[in-house]
C-alpha positions as CSV (number, residue, x, y, z in Angstrom):
1,M,-39.4,-45.8,-41.8
2,A,-36.7,-48.0,-43.4
3,D,-36.9,-51.8,-43.0
4,A,-34.4,-53.4,-40.6
5,P,-31.5,-55.1,-42.4
6,Q,-32.0,-58.8,-42.8
7,P,-29.4,-61.4,-41.9
8,S,-27.4,-62.6,-44.9
9,T,-27.6,-66.2,-46.1
10,D,-24.0,-66.8,-44.7
11,T,-25.0,-65.4,-41.3
12,K,-28.1,-67.7,-41.2
13,E,-26.0,-70.7,-42.2
14,S,-23.4,-69.8,-39.5
15,E,-26.0,-69.5,-36.8
16,K,-27.5,-72.8,-37.9
17,K,-24.2,-74.5,-37.3
18,M,-23.7,-72.7,-34.0
19,R,-27.1,-74.0,-32.8
20,E,-26.5,-77.5,-34.0
21,R,-23.1,-77.7,-32.2
22,V,-24.6,-76.4,-28.9
23,D,-27.5,-78.9,-29.1
24,K,-25.1,-81.8,-30.0
25,L,-22.8,-80.9,-27.0
26,I,-25.7,-80.8,-24.5
27,A,-27.2,-84.0,-25.8
28,Q,-24.0,-86.1,-25.7
29,A,-23.5,-88.3,-22.7
30,A,-21.2,-87.1,-19.9
31,S,-17.7,-88.5,-19.8
32,E,-17.3,-90.3,-16.5
33,S,-14.5,-92.2,-14.9
34,S,-13.1,-93.0,-11.4
35,G,-9.9,-92.1,-9.6
36,S,-8.3,-91.9,-6.2
37,I,-5.8,-89.6,-4.4
38,T,-4.1,-89.9,-1.1
39,L,-4.0,-86.6,0.8
40,G,-1.8,-86.9,3.8
41,T,-2.6,-90.4,5.0
42,T,-6.2,-90.4,3.8
43,P,-7.1,-92.2,0.6
44,L,-10.0,-90.6,-1.2
45,E,-11.9,-92.2,-4.1
46,Y,-13.8,-90.0,-6.5
47,T,-15.9,-89.9,-9.6
48,V,-14.8,-87.4,-12.3
49,N,-17.5,-86.2,-14.7
50,A,-17.2,-83.9,-17.7
51,A,-20.4,-82.7,-19.2
52,F,-21.9,-79.7,-21.1
53,L,-24.5,-77.8,-19.2
54,P,-27.3,-75.8,-20.9
55,V,-27.4,-72.1,-20.3
56,V,-30.7,-70.1,-20.5
57,A,-29.9,-67.0,-18.4
58,E,-31.8,-64.0,-17.5
59,G,-31.7,-61.4,-20.3
60,F,-31.1,-64.0,-23.0
61,E,-33.5,-65.2,-25.6
62,G,-34.5,-68.8,-25.8
63,T,-36.5,-71.4,-23.8
64,L,-35.6,-74.4,-21.7
65,D,-35.8,-76.4,-24.9
66,E,-33.4,-74.0,-26.7
67,P,-30.4,-73.1,-24.6
68,Q,-28.1,-70.3,-25.7
69,A,-24.8,-71.9,-24.7
70,A,-23.2,-75.2,-23.8
71,V,-20.7,-74.8,-21.0
72,M,-18.4,-77.6,-20.0
73,A,-18.0,-78.4,-16.3
74,T,-15.5,-81.0,-15.0
75,S,-16.6,-82.3,-11.6
76,Y,-14.7,-84.3,-9.0
77,V,-17.1,-85.8,-6.5
78,L,-16.1,-87.8,-3.4
79,K,-17.5,-91.3,-3.4
80,G,-19.6,-92.3,-0.4
81,A,-19.9,-88.7,0.9
82,D,-23.2,-87.3,2.2
83,P,-24.2,-84.8,-0.5
84,R,-26.2,-82.8,2.1
85,T,-23.1,-81.9,4.0
86,R,-20.2,-82.2,1.6
87,P,-19.1,-78.7,0.4
88,V,-18.7,-78.0,-3.3
89,C,-16.3,-75.4,-4.8
90,F,-16.9,-74.0,-8.3
91,A,-13.6,-72.8,-9.9
92,F,-12.7,-70.8,-13.0
93,N,-9.8,-68.8,-14.4
94,G,-9.8,-65.4,-16.0
95,G,-8.6,-63.7,-19.2
96,P,-11.3,-62.9,-20.0
97,G,-11.0,-65.8,-22.5
98,S,-9.1,-68.3,-20.3
99,A,-10.2,-71.9,-19.8
100,S,-10.0,-73.4,-16.3
101,I,-7.0,-75.7,-16.8
102,W,-4.7,-73.5,-14.7
103,L,-6.6,-73.9,-11.4
104,H,-7.8,-77.4,-12.4
105,L,-4.3,-78.9,-13.2
106,G,-2.2,-76.4,-11.2
107,A,-3.5,-76.2,-7.7
108,L,-7.0,-77.4,-6.9
109,G,-7.5,-80.7,-8.7
110,P,-6.4,-84.2,-7.8
111,K,-3.9,-84.0,-10.7
112,R,-1.4,-81.3,-11.5
113,V,1.1,-80.4,-14.2
114,L,4.7,-80.5,-12.9
115,T,6.7,-77.3,-13.6
116,P,10.1,-76.0,-12.3
117,N,10.0,-73.8,-9.2
118,D,12.1,-71.1,-10.8
119,A,9.6,-70.0,-13.5
120,S,11.6,-71.7,-16.3
121,M,10.0,-73.8,-18.9
122,P,10.1,-77.6,-18.4
123,T,11.2,-80.0,-21.1
124,A,8.8,-82.5,-22.7
125,P,7.0,-84.9,-22.2
126,Y,4.5,-82.9,-20.2
127,V,2.3,-85.0,-18.0
128,V,-0.1,-84.8,-15.1
129,A,0.8,-86.4,-11.7
130,D,-1.0,-86.9,-8.4
131,N,-1.4,-83.6,-6.6
132,P,-0.8,-84.2,-2.8
133,H,-1.8,-80.5,-2.3
134,S,-5.2,-80.8,-3.9
135,W,-8.1,-79.0,-2.3
136,F,-10.3,-82.1,-2.8
137,G,-9.9,-83.0,0.8
138,H,-12.0,-79.9,1.7
139,F,-14.7,-80.0,-1.0
140,D,-15.9,-81.5,-4.2
141,L,-14.5,-79.5,-7.2
142,V,-16.3,-78.2,-10.3
143,F,-14.1,-76.6,-12.9
144,I,-16.1,-74.3,-15.3
145,D,-14.9,-73.2,-18.8
146,P,-17.0,-70.1,-19.5
147,P,-18.5,-69.6,-23.0
148,H,-15.9,-69.5,-25.8
149,T,-13.2,-71.0,-23.6
150,G,-12.2,-74.6,-23.7
151,W,-14.9,-76.4,-25.7
152,S,-17.8,-74.2,-24.4
153,T,-19.7,-72.2,-27.0
154,T,-22.8,-70.2,-27.7
155,A,-25.7,-70.9,-30.0
156,S,-26.0,-67.6,-31.8
157,V,-24.1,-64.4,-32.7
158,D,-26.4,-62.5,-30.3
159,A,-25.7,-64.9,-27.4
160,R,-22.0,-64.7,-28.1
161,K,-22.1,-60.9,-27.9
162,K,-24.1,-60.9,-24.7
163,M,-22.0,-63.5,-22.9
164,L,-18.7,-61.9,-23.8
165,S,-19.4,-59.1,-21.4
166,V,-19.0,-58.5,-17.7
167,D,-22.7,-58.9,-16.8
168,G,-23.6,-61.4,-19.5
169,D,-20.7,-63.7,-18.3
170,V,-21.9,-63.4,-14.7
171,A,-25.5,-64.2,-15.8
172,A,-24.3,-67.3,-17.7
173,L,-22.2,-68.7,-14.9
174,T,-25.0,-68.1,-12.4
175,E,-27.1,-70.4,-14.5
176,V,-24.4,-73.0,-14.9
177,I,-24.0,-73.2,-11.1
178,R,-27.8,-73.4,-10.7
179,V,-28.1,-76.2,-13.2
180,W,-25.1,-78.2,-11.7
181,L,-26.6,-77.9,-8.2
182,T,-30.0,-79.1,-9.5
183,R,-28.6,-81.9,-11.7
184,H,-26.4,-83.3,-8.9
185,K,-29.0,-82.7,-6.1
186,R,-26.6,-80.6,-4.2
187,W,-28.7,-77.7,-3.0
188,G,-28.0,-78.6,0.6
189,S,-24.2,-78.3,0.2
190,P,-22.1,-75.4,1.4
191,V,-21.1,-73.6,-1.7
192,Y,-17.7,-71.9,-2.4
193,L,-16.3,-70.1,-5.4
194,A,-12.7,-69.9,-6.5
195,G,-11.6,-67.5,-9.2
196,E,-8.2,-66.4,-10.6
197,S,-7.3,-63.1,-12.3
198,Y,-10.4,-62.0,-14.3
199,G,-12.0,-64.9,-12.4
200,T,-11.8,-62.6,-9.4
201,T,-13.6,-59.9,-11.4
202,R,-16.3,-62.5,-12.2
203,G,-16.2,-64.0,-8.7
204,A,-16.9,-60.8,-6.9
205,A,-19.9,-60.1,-9.1
206,L,-21.1,-63.7,-8.8
207,A,-21.1,-63.5,-5.1
208,D,-23.7,-60.8,-5.2
209,K,-25.6,-62.3,-8.2
210,L,-25.9,-65.8,-6.6
211,Q,-27.2,-64.2,-3.4
212,S,-30.0,-62.7,-5.5
213,A,-30.6,-66.1,-7.1
214,G,-31.0,-67.7,-3.6
215,V,-27.5,-69.2,-3.3
216,A,-25.8,-68.0,-0.2
217,L,-22.0,-68.6,-0.5
218,S,-20.0,-69.9,2.4
219,G,-16.8,-68.6,1.0
220,L,-15.1,-66.8,-1.9
221,I,-11.5,-67.5,-2.9
222,L,-9.8,-64.8,-5.0
223,I,-6.4,-65.6,-6.5
224,S,-4.6,-62.6,-8.1
225,C,-7.2,-59.9,-7.8
226,A,-8.5,-57.8,-10.6
227,M,-11.7,-56.3,-9.2
228,D,-10.9,-52.7,-10.1
229,L,-9.4,-52.2,-13.6
230,Q,-8.6,-48.6,-12.9
231,S,-5.9,-49.9,-10.5
232,L,-4.3,-52.0,-13.3
233,I,-4.6,-50.1,-16.6
234,F,-2.0,-47.5,-17.4
235,A,-3.8,-44.8,-19.3
236,P,-3.7,-40.9,-19.7
237,A,-5.0,-39.1,-16.6
238,N,-5.1,-42.3,-14.6
239,D,-2.2,-42.0,-12.1
240,L,-3.4,-44.7,-9.8
241,P,-1.4,-47.7,-11.3
242,Y,1.9,-45.7,-11.2
243,A,1.6,-45.6,-7.4
244,L,0.2,-49.0,-6.9
245,F,2.7,-50.9,-9.1
246,L,5.8,-49.3,-7.6
247,P,6.1,-51.6,-4.5
248,A,5.8,-54.6,-6.8
249,F,8.5,-53.1,-9.2
250,A,10.8,-52.7,-6.2
251,N,10.2,-56.3,-5.1
252,V,11.0,-57.6,-8.6
253,S,14.1,-55.3,-9.0
254,Q,15.5,-56.7,-5.8
255,Y,15.0,-60.2,-7.1
256,H,17.0,-59.4,-10.2
257,G,19.8,-57.7,-8.3
258,L,19.1,-54.2,-9.6
259,L,19.0,-52.5,-6.2
260,K,21.8,-51.2,-4.0
261,G,22.5,-50.7,-0.3
262,A,19.8,-51.5,2.3
263,L,17.2,-52.0,-0.5
264,A,19.2,-54.9,-1.9
265,K,19.3,-56.9,1.3
266,S,15.9,-58.4,1.0
267,A,12.7,-58.2,-1.0
268,A,10.8,-57.2,2.2
269,A,13.2,-54.2,2.7
270,A,12.6,-53.1,-0.9
271,R,8.8,-53.5,-0.6
272,T,8.6,-51.7,2.7
273,A,10.6,-48.8,1.5
274,A,8.6,-48.5,-1.7
275,E,5.3,-48.7,0.2
276,S,6.4,-45.9,2.6
277,F,7.6,-43.7,-0.3
278,V,4.2,-44.1,-2.1
279,D,2.2,-43.2,1.0
280,E,4.4,-40.3,2.2
281,E,5.5,-38.6,-1.0
282,Y,4.8,-40.3,-4.4
283,V,1.0,-39.9,-4.5
284,A,1.2,-36.2,-3.6
285,A,3.9,-35.8,-6.3
286,L,1.7,-37.4,-9.0
287,Q,-1.2,-35.2,-8.0
288,A,0.9,-32.1,-8.2
289,G,1.9,-32.8,-11.7
290,A,3.5,-29.7,-13.4
291,R,3.2,-27.8,-10.1
292,L,6.1,-29.9,-8.7
293,D,9.1,-27.7,-8.2
294,G,12.5,-28.7,-9.7
295,K,14.2,-29.6,-6.5
296,R,11.3,-31.8,-5.2
297,R,10.9,-33.3,-8.7
298,G,14.6,-34.3,-8.7
299,R,14.3,-35.9,-5.3
300,I,11.3,-38.0,-6.4
301,A,13.0,-39.1,-9.6
302,R,16.1,-40.1,-7.7
303,R,14.1,-42.2,-5.2
304,I,12.1,-44.0,-7.9
305,S,15.4,-44.8,-9.6
306,E,16.8,-46.2,-6.3
307,L,13.6,-48.3,-5.8
308,T,13.4,-49.7,-9.3
309,G,17.1,-49.8,-10.5
310,L,16.0,-47.8,-13.6
311,P,18.2,-44.8,-14.7
312,Q,17.2,-41.5,-13.1
313,A,17.3,-40.0,-16.6
314,L,14.7,-42.5,-17.8
315,V,12.4,-41.7,-14.8
316,E,12.6,-38.0,-15.5
317,E,12.0,-38.6,-19.2
318,K,8.8,-40.6,-18.3
319,N,7.6,-37.7,-16.2
320,L,8.1,-39.7,-12.9
321,R,5.6,-42.3,-14.2
322,I,6.9,-45.8,-14.8
323,S,4.4,-48.0,-16.6
324,D,4.4,-51.7,-16.7
325,Q,5.5,-51.7,-20.4
326,T,8.4,-49.4,-19.5
327,Y,9.5,-51.6,-16.7
328,F,9.2,-54.8,-18.8
329,F,11.6,-53.5,-21.4
330,E,13.9,-51.3,-19.4
331,A,14.6,-53.1,-16.2
332,L,16.9,-55.7,-17.8
333,R,17.7,-53.9,-21.0
334,P,21.5,-53.8,-20.2
335,Q,21.4,-57.6,-20.2
336,G,19.3,-57.7,-23.4
337,R,16.3,-59.3,-21.7
338,I,12.6,-58.5,-21.0
339,V,10.9,-59.1,-17.7
340,G,7.9,-61.4,-17.4
341,R,4.5,-60.0,-16.7
342,L,2.6,-62.8,-15.0
343,D,5.7,-64.1,-13.3
344,A,8.4,-61.4,-13.1
345,R,11.0,-63.9,-11.9
346,A,11.1,-65.1,-15.5
347,S,12.8,-63.1,-18.2
348,G,13.3,-63.7,-21.9
349,P,15.8,-62.6,-24.6
350,M,15.0,-59.4,-26.5
351,A,15.3,-59.3,-30.3
352,A,18.7,-58.5,-31.6
353,S,17.4,-55.1,-32.6
354,R,16.4,-54.5,-28.9
355,T,12.9,-53.5,-30.0
356,R,10.3,-52.4,-27.4
357,Q,7.6,-54.3,-29.2
358,W,5.7,-56.7,-26.8
359,E,5.8,-60.0,-28.6
360,F,5.4,-62.5,-25.8
361,D,5.3,-62.7,-22.0
362,P,8.2,-64.8,-20.6
363,G,6.1,-65.4,-17.5
364,I,3.3,-67.3,-19.4
365,E,5.4,-68.8,-22.2
366,A,7.1,-71.1,-19.6
367,I,3.8,-72.8,-18.6
368,A,1.3,-72.3,-21.4
369,P,2.5,-75.1,-23.8
370,P,3.2,-77.6,-20.9
371,Y,-0.3,-77.0,-19.4
372,T,-2.0,-77.2,-22.8
373,M,-0.3,-80.4,-23.9
374,A,-0.7,-82.1,-20.6
375,A,-4.4,-81.1,-20.4
376,M,-5.2,-82.3,-23.9
377,A,-3.6,-85.7,-23.0
378,Y,-5.5,-85.9,-19.7
379,F,-8.9,-84.9,-21.2
380,G,-8.5,-87.4,-24.1
381,E,-6.7,-90.4,-22.5
382,Q,-8.1,-90.3,-18.9
383,L,-11.4,-88.5,-19.2
384,G,-12.4,-89.8,-22.6
385,M,-13.1,-86.4,-24.2
386,S,-12.5,-87.4,-27.8
387,T,-13.0,-84.4,-30.1
388,E,-10.8,-82.8,-32.7
389,T,-12.3,-79.4,-32.1
390,R,-9.7,-77.0,-30.7
391,Y,-9.7,-76.5,-27.0
392,E,-9.4,-72.7,-26.4
393,V,-6.9,-72.4,-23.5
394,L,-6.5,-68.6,-24.1
395,S,-9.0,-67.2,-26.6
396,H,-7.7,-64.0,-28.0
397,D,-11.0,-63.5,-29.9
398,A,-13.0,-63.7,-26.7
399,H,-10.6,-61.3,-25.0
400,K,-10.6,-58.7,-27.8
401,G,-14.4,-58.9,-28.2
402,W,-15.1,-58.4,-24.4
403,N,-17.6,-55.7,-23.5
404,W,-16.4,-54.1,-20.3
405,N,-19.5,-51.9,-19.8
406,R,-21.8,-52.6,-16.9
407,G,-25.6,-51.9,-16.7
408,E,-26.5,-48.7,-18.4
409,D,-22.9,-47.6,-18.7
410,K,-22.0,-47.2,-22.4
411,G,-18.7,-45.4,-22.0
412,N,-16.5,-48.5,-21.7
413,S,-15.0,-47.0,-18.5
414,Y,-12.9,-49.0,-16.1
415,A,-14.9,-52.0,-15.1
416,T,-15.2,-52.7,-11.3
417,T,-16.9,-55.4,-9.4
418,S,-15.6,-54.5,-5.9
419,P,-19.0,-52.8,-5.1
420,D,-20.6,-56.2,-5.8
421,L,-18.3,-57.9,-3.4
422,A,-18.9,-55.3,-0.7
423,R,-22.6,-55.6,-1.1
424,A,-22.5,-59.4,-1.0
425,L,-20.5,-59.2,2.3
426,R,-23.1,-56.9,3.8
427,R,-26.0,-59.1,2.6
428,N,-24.5,-62.4,3.8
429,P,-23.1,-62.4,7.3
430,H,-21.6,-65.8,6.8
431,L,-19.6,-65.1,3.7
432,K,-15.9,-65.0,4.2
433,V,-13.2,-64.2,1.6
434,F,-9.7,-65.6,1.0
435,V,-7.4,-63.5,-1.2
436,G,-4.0,-64.8,-2.5
437,S,-1.4,-62.6,-4.2
438,G,1.9,-63.4,-5.8
439,R,4.7,-61.0,-4.9
440,Y,6.2,-61.4,-8.5
441,D,2.9,-60.8,-10.3
442,L,3.1,-57.7,-12.5
443,G,-0.3,-58.4,-14.1
444,T,-2.3,-58.0,-10.8
445,P,0.3,-56.8,-8.3
446,Y,-0.2,-57.5,-4.6
447,S,0.1,-53.8,-3.9
448,A,-2.9,-53.0,-6.2
449,S,-4.9,-55.7,-4.5
450,D,-4.1,-54.2,-1.1
451,W,-5.6,-50.9,-2.4
452,S,-8.7,-52.6,-3.9
453,L,-9.5,-54.5,-0.7
454,A,-9.0,-51.3,1.4
455,Q,-11.6,-49.5,-0.7
456,L,-14.4,-51.9,-0.2
457,D,-17.5,-50.0,1.1
458,A,-18.3,-52.0,4.2
459,P,-17.9,-51.5,8.0
460,A,-14.8,-52.8,9.7
461,D,-16.5,-55.7,11.3
462,V,-17.6,-56.9,7.8
463,L,-14.2,-56.4,6.3
464,A,-12.7,-58.5,9.1
465,R,-14.1,-61.5,7.2
466,I,-11.4,-61.0,4.5
467,Q,-7.9,-62.5,4.7
468,H,-5.1,-61.5,2.3
469,H,-2.2,-63.9,1.9
470,Y,1.0,-63.3,0.0
471,Y,3.3,-65.7,-1.9
472,D,6.8,-65.6,-3.3
473,A,5.9,-66.4,-6.9
474,G,3.9,-64.9,-9.7
475,H,0.3,-64.7,-10.9
476,M,-0.1,-68.5,-10.8
477,M,1.8,-68.8,-7.5
478,Y,1.0,-72.5,-7.3
479,T,3.5,-73.2,-10.1
480,R,6.2,-73.0,-7.4
481,E,5.8,-76.0,-5.1
482,E,6.7,-74.2,-1.9
483,E,3.9,-71.7,-2.5
484,L,1.5,-74.4,-3.6
485,T,2.1,-76.1,-0.2
486,Q,1.7,-72.8,1.6
487,L,-1.5,-71.9,-0.3
488,K,-3.0,-75.2,0.7
489,T,-2.0,-74.7,4.4
490,D,-3.4,-71.2,4.4
491,L,-6.7,-72.4,2.8
492,A,-7.1,-75.1,5.4
493,A,-6.6,-72.7,8.3
494,W,-9.0,-70.2,6.7
495,L,-11.7,-73.0,6.4
496,E,-11.2,-74.1,10.0
497,A,-11.2,-70.6,11.5
């Protein structure tokens, strides 16, 4: 039997540096300061603490003296509150590969980055201001940057590989939450989770994993759902997204003035018509495939054209299947513009050559630099996080290296965590779920989230603990102040119900 290959000198040196960095981050003192925010008429004083927590999770090598990752958690804790009764909410964004600055400085935290309501990019300087719509009035807030986002990192190549996966990520964050509750003596607090985008994929699985770890959640908040990737990924032999995206396409087309007649009167009219068409005709047409007769095929193509504003000839050329990429490049092609993915209200200029190469998303370009620059100034100047190491806002390496397999599955099939959520709801009779969707989100469309929630394997009385709310903005609906206000109002009502 041949000997196993030995690590190279370069690999050993690299792993030594990874280990040293993790140990250094965990050993350094927490950055701590004070602040205050007035919510309504109530002034609230808080302590903000940024620290790196050690991760030694189930299924990972290492001991309590040798953690496999250092994960940054930024905590806002109300001064003078009773830690036995004050709720705490752990929040994270998605990607996978995204740091938590979006929820942190966009909606939940005491500070927020100011952006225009119309999905356009603001001008510099980019700053944070008091957030009168912060969720801090309801609970203490802990913002988690998962491994290889922000400044969080792993101690070895093996740990990196394991934690950049659906199940490894959930195991790591379960440990982060356990350590935070222990370190801050908060095991008596009601615990909530808030996740956005892939953070909902993570959040649904965490709800079940935490239950097994002895942490019963009081509530789960899912912003821009992505629990079932089959509903979102356009791929051969997967017709599901074509049907689920169509109502969202109709909504966006109405916004951009591409529809005619009754469909053009309101976004609600366009959505309702598209939803009815999907239920009554489109799903059956997709399943029929080549068996669809010419007359019926023509009628379906004509209706898709009416609902999207796309030429009927293009719909027929695409075999009645309009993907997200087709829509992004073709909806506003006559104007020489591409439609945004994460906020389809936004659009950007095509290259002069009118290429169909996806170079950037107008929906994220408008906010990514402002959030990044404002966050770096906030972390450095107000929280005292002085480091020249790059803060990974959106780590493409982590995203590309993600392992979507679960358990024994080695086929890299569509990842799904909705069964985890259904099981968590059945296990915990007090768990309630708040879901928020942006009508102009073409990354995780509201109509796909409707489907995903409707497929949860739980009795009707259990599913009654789920609320789904809709907002007239994109993936980060809170970048529009009217929707940020409504989101806070809806959250408060949900908590009080």
